[in-house]
N, C-alpha and C positions, 0 to 999 in steps of 0.2 A: 624867419621863415623865407619871406622874398630872394632873404641874402643868399642864404644856403642855395634856394636852386639857382639863381640866379650863375653862382661859384659852380654849379655841376655843370647847368648848360654850357657857357667858357669850355668847363673840361672837358663834355661833349664832344664840343666842336674842334677841339687846338685838338683831337684826339682825334675825330676825323681829318679833319685837313693832314696831317701826316704821315696818315694811309697812305692818304690822298695823294700824296708827296713820293711819297715810298712808292706808290704802285705808276703811277708815273715817269718818277722815275729808271724804274724798269725797262715798261717800253721805251721812252729812248734812250736805252744802250741798247734794247733791241732793232731798236730802228736805228742804232749805228751799224752791229754787227752786221746786220744787215745791204746797206746803205757802203760796207766797206768791202766785201762780199760780195758783189755788184760791180764796182770800184777797180776790184781784180780780175771774177770771173769777164769783162767784156778786156779790159788791158791785157791777158791772156791771150781773146778773142782778135787785138787788135796787131800784137807782139805778132802771133801767125801765119796773120793778113801778111803783116810785112814779112814778113821770113819766105814763105813760098810769092812775092812779089822781090824781095832781093835777089833771088833764086836761080826765077823766072828768068828774072832780064841779065844775068850775067853767065844763065847755062851754067852754072857747076853740072856736071852729070860723075859717075862714081866713077871709082878705077877701083884698080887688082892692082900688087906690087907679088912679082911673079918668084918666086923666093930659092 
């Protein structure tokens, strides 16, 4: 009887451990997604700033072509 209880307990611990690992894996995937999104936003912000700096440095102005 004691062995049956021990086996059942081990199975429950393994099952809970597996569930916990799956939850942690999902949470890690969400954190990675959020991080990559934040990096993308920061990269766009930097590029936008560099673009403005470059345009003002070279004084690029709009022009039109008369047809």
